[in-house]
N, C-alpha and C positions, 0 to 999 in steps of 0.2 A: 566726548570725543568719539566720532564714528568711523570705523574701519573700512576699509577698500574691499570692494567685492571680491570674489576669488577668480575674477576674469578680468581682462582689460578690455576695454570700450574704445573700439577703433572709430576715427570721424571718417566717414565715407565722403567722396567727392560732391561737389555742391550741385552737380546735377540729380543728385536723389535726395536732397535736404527737404524737398516739397513732399516726397513719397512718404508711405504710411511706414515702411522700414525705416527712413531716414530719420523718422521722429524718434526713434528708439537710441539710433547712434549719435544724434547731433546733440544729446544731452550732455556729452562730455566734452569739455572744453580743454582738456590737457594737452599735451604735446603728443604727438602719436610716433612711437617707435618705428624705424624702418623695417623691423622684423615682423610686426602686427598690422603695416598698412597692406590692404587686400591689393592685390594685381588685378589687372583688367581680366585674365583668365579665371580668376576666383569670383569676381564679381559676376561674370557672365559666362557659362559655359554651355551654349544651346545643344552641343553635338553630343554629349554625353552626360551622365549623373557622375557627381563625385564619388570617389572611392573613400572607405574608410581612413585609409592611410593619408589622403588628400586633406583631411580636416586638420585643424589646429589642435596641437597637443593639449590645450586646456579643455577642450570640446570631448574629449575621448572618454573620462572619467564619467561624464552625464550620459552619454550614449549608450556605454556598456552597462553602467548601473541601472538605467532607465529601461533599455530595450531588451533586455537578456536576462532571464532568472537565474538564481544560482545553480540549479540543478543543470540546467543548460550548460553553463561555464564549467561545472565539474566534469561534464563528459567530453568536453573540447579542449580545454587548456590542458590537461595533462599530455594529451598527444604531442605538444610542442614544447613543452617544459618538464623538468623534474620534480615536480611536485606531485605527491601522493593523493591521488583522488579522495582516499577514504579519512585520512588524517589531517590535509590541509584546512585551515579555517576558512571561513567565506571571505574574509579580508585579504587573504594571501591569494587566493583565486582570482579575486577582483583585480589585485595590483597585478597580478601577471598578465590578465586578459588587457589591461590597458597598456603594459609594456609592449605586448604583441601587437597591439594596434599602432603604437608610436613607431616601433621598428618597421611594420609595412612589409614584412615578408611572408612565408605560408601560412603562418597563423593569423595574419593580419587577413589574408585571403579566406580563411575557413571562417573566420568572423564575418566577413563580408557576405560569404555565402549564405551563412545561417539566418542573418539579417534579411537578405534579400527574399529568402524562401519563405519566411515566415510573413513579412509583411508586404508582399508582392501586391495585394489588395490595395493597401493603401498608398503604395507607389503609383500603380495606375490612376486612382484616384486623384491624386496631387499632380500628375502630369498634365491636367486639364489647365492648370495654372500657368499663364504665358508671362507674367511679370510678378514682381516682387509684392505688389500691392494684392493681388489675388493671391499667391502663395501665403502671405500674411491672414489673409480673410479664412482660408481653410484651417489654418491654425488656431485661429481663435475659435472656429466653429468646433474643432477637437477638444479646446479647453472646456466649452461650454458642455460638451456631452460627456466629457470624463473618457476619452479613447485617447489617453497620452502617447503611450509609446510608439504605435504604428505611424502616427501623426508625426512624430519627433524624428523618427528615422527617414520618413519619407522627405521632410523639411531640410534636414541637415543635407542630405545628397542631393537636392534638387539642382536642376542647372541654373534656375533663377534665384538660389537661395544668395544673397549678396551678404557681407559680413553685418550689416545692421539686422538683417532677417534672423539670421542664425543668434546674433547677441539678444534679441528679443525673446526668441524661444527660450535660449538658456535662462535668462530672468526670470521668466515666467514659471519654468521647471523648478528653479531654486526657490521661489516664494512657496511653491506647492509643498516644497519638504517641510518647510515649518508649521504650515497648516496640519499635516500628518503629525507632526508631534504634539501639538494641542489636543488632538483627537484622542491621546491614548487613555486620559482618565475617563471619557465617556466609553471607550471599548472596555474598561475593567468593569464598570458598571453593569454594562450591558452582558459581559459575561458572566458575571455573578449571577444575574436574573437568570441567563439560559440553563446554568447549572440546576438552579432550583426548579426551572421548569422540567429539565430532564429528570431530575429526583423524582417528581411528581408523575412524570410519565411510566417510568420504570415502575413505580407502585402501582399504578392502574393497571400496566401489563401483567404483572404478577398476579394480582386479584382477577383479572380475565382468565388466565391460563389455569388458575386453580379452578374456577367456575367451569371452564371448558373440560377439565379433568373429570369433575363431579358429573358433568353432562355425559361425558363418553362412558365413564362406569355405568351410569344408570340406564344409558342405552344399551350396552353389552348385557346387563341382567335382565331388560326387558325382552331381548332378542332371546336369550337363554330360556326364559319363561315361555314365550310364545313357542319356541320349538319344541318344548317339552309338552306344551297342550296340544300342538298339532300331532306330535306323535302319540299322546295318549288318545287323540280323537280318532286317529288313524288304526289304532289297535281296539278299540271300540267297535268300530265298522266293521272290523274283519271278525269280531267275536259275534255281532249281532248283524247277520245279514238281513234281516228282516226291518231293520232300521231304514226310514224313509231317505232314500238319495237324496231327495230334494231338501231335505233339512239338512243333510251333511255338506251338501255342495253351497248351501247358503253360509254355514259356519265356517266352511273352507274359505269362501270368498271375503267373509268379514275379517277372516284372520290375514288374508294376502293384503288386504287394504289397510290393515293396521300395520302390516310390514312396510308397506310403500309409505305410509306417512311416517313411520319412524326412519326410514332411509331418507327422505325429504329433508326431516329435521336433523339428521346427522350430516348430510351434506351442507346444510345451511352454517351449523357450527364448526365444521370443517374449514369451509371458507373462511369464516370469522378470525379461527385459530391462525391460517395461514395469513390473512393480512394482518393480525396483531403481532406474529413474529416477524413477519417483513419491517413493521414500524418499529420494532425493537432493534433490530439490526440496523435501520437506518439512525435511529437515535445512539446507539451504540458509537457509530462511525463518528456522527456529530460530537458527541460527547470526547471522544479521543481526540478529534481535532482542537475542541474548545480547551483540554487538558494540555495539550502541547502550547498553545497560545497563552494560557495562564503560567506554564513553567517559564516561557521564554519572558513574560512580563514581569515575573517574581525575581528572575535572575537580574533583569534590569533595574527593578527597583531596589535589589540588595545592594547593587553597584552604587546607585544614587545615594542609598542611604548611608553606605560606608565613607563616600566623599562628605557628605553633610556632616555626618559626626567627626571626622578629622578636622573639617574646617571650624566645626564649633568649638571643639577643644583647642585648637591653636588659638582662636581668637580671644577663649575665655581665660588660657594661660597667660596671652599678651596682656589683657587687660588688668589681670592680677599683679604681673610682675612690673608692669609700668609705673605701679604706686609704691614699690618695694625699693629699698635702698640697693638691691643686688645687681640691678641693671635692667635693660628691657629684651633681652633674649626672650624668644618665644620657646618654652620648655618642649614643646613637641618637635621643633626645628633645630636642637642643639647640634645634631649631627652634620649640619651644614657650615658649623663654626670654621672658618678658614678655608672653606671650600670655594672653586670657582664652579658656578652654575651657569652653562650656556644654553638658552632657550630658543629653540628655532622655530618660527611660524607664530601662531597665536594672534590676540588682537590687542592693540594699543592700550585700552581701557584696562583689561586685565593684566597686561604686562606690567603696568605700572604698579598695580596693587602687590603682583609676585615681586618685583624688585625690592618693595618696601618689607615684605615678609622675609626675604632672603637677607637683604642687610641686616635688619634688626637682629636676625640670628647671627650675626658675625660673618656672613659669607658674602661672595662677589658674585653679583647678576649680571650676565651679558645676555643680550637679545639680538638675534640676527632674524629678520623678517622672511627668510627663506628665498630670496631673490626678487621680491617686487622693487625695493628700494636698493637694499644692500646687494652685492654683488657677490654671486655665488662662491666665486673664487677666495673669498674672505674664509671659508670653511677650514682651508688648510692652513691659516694663520691662528684660527680662534678655536678650534677643536683639540688640537693637540696639547694645548695648556689648560684644558678643563679635567675636571675632576669627575663631573657628571654632566650628560648632555640630555636635554629634554625636549620633546617635540609633540605637539597635539596632532592626531591623526586627522581631525577635521578642520584643519587651519594650515595645512602645508601642502604643496603639489607634489607629484610622485616624484618628478625629477629630484628636487632638493632631498626628499626623503631617502632616495637610493645614494646618492652623492654623500649624504651625512653619514649613512650606514657604512659605506667603503672607507670614508676617512677615520671614523672611530675604530673598525676593526683594524685597519693600517696601524694606528698608533696606540692601540689597546686601551680605549676610553670607552667607559660604561656609558651607553645610552638606553633610554626608557621612553617607550611611546605612553602617551596617556590617551585617556578616551576623548575629552574635549578639552578647549582652551580656557576653560574656568578655572577660578582660584581653587575651587574645592578640589578638582580633579589633580591638579599639582600638589596641593598640601596632602591628601591622602596618599599619593605616591612618595613624599618625602618621611611621612610618618611611618608608612611600611618599611621602606629602607632603613630607617633608623631601627625600629624593631628588630629587623634581620641581622643589622650591624651589632647590635646589642649582644642578642642571642650569640652570635659566631665569637664575640670576644669575650662572652663568658666560658662558652665552651673550649676553645683556645686556652685560656688562664687555667682552666680545670685540667686538662689533658697536658699542660707544659708544653704543647707544640706551637713553636711561632707561626704567625699568618704566612701565607704563600706570599711570594714576592711578585711584582708588577714587572719586574726588568724582562724585556724581550732580547735575546740574543742577536735577532736580526734589526730590529728598528730603535733598540735602546730603551 
């Protein structure tokens, strides 16, 4: 079963069905919601470009994440929110920027100004497009050249950007994100090769520096020796006035020529040493960048490895217990016995597997799609009765996540975000919560202190 895309395709009027942009929007044959149907002003506004706050709220996440870097957002977002610029995570900064864009206040104007200033050249280039077909052709050209962020911003705010054109660009950008994930393994191999090359270059530079040091020492010794010879010859000339002046001048000239040759050789070696030092500095900066990328990659690999280990242990335990007489509860998920788990968002295929795991552990599993088909108002009825609320950050929109957090805080319900909508992320979270609960219960039993009550004087 294939899940729906994280955006709604709106069918444009029949007059656009023959256009290049209509080819993208016309593929969706379902009913069109009134709130998602583009108006005439959205389809064509030749007098001005669209503002960031004018865009559909489902497009803000892709525009902010693609067209503005995390460093730029860290400088801009804290001015309009209470987030700490140093301690806030990248995800919190991104969510706050999307919320500012949706609100349309001073924060949205600041984001709009930053985007227009950064991509003014692309906006002027896209102004040459006078119809949706020409606009879509410029976008395809930007895809081929790899210059995605400027083209994406210029297209989304263009007066001729109808709903079909914007959805086409959004779909192309969504598929590019999948290609980036597939390139991680190749990046790691290239990183290892670059580290080996960097180590070899460092060894070579050290050998060159040692050689230059030896040459410099040899040159200094030669200069001292020549200076001593010149002083001795000068003293001899003073003591023997009858010495031939022509012979002395010839000897002095030879010594001067030798000094000039030594100076030229010294200049050559000095230039080589400076070049080698500059190259070493460049290699050190490059190695530092590679080290940071390696740390990020290792952190991601550790997270994925933990998820895979948790899933493997759960599957092995489930397979071994299904053949025993004790029952079919999964050992790693015994903490879910008798508990109600509400899962918001996710994909239909993985949600079915999660339901089977929770129910096999003796728990109750309830799924809410975050507002695609289920009403968001059902949060108020489903979440207060839950023991644990889980939502994947990659398969839930920002509005549903904010509403979920408010309802859970109001009713004192634990909520936990997971990295992806995969079964492995869910099993790793449940295993970690089970271990934490076991440690807490053992500490409480040893100290004789009863666990804290979850009763709230205000909400019950």
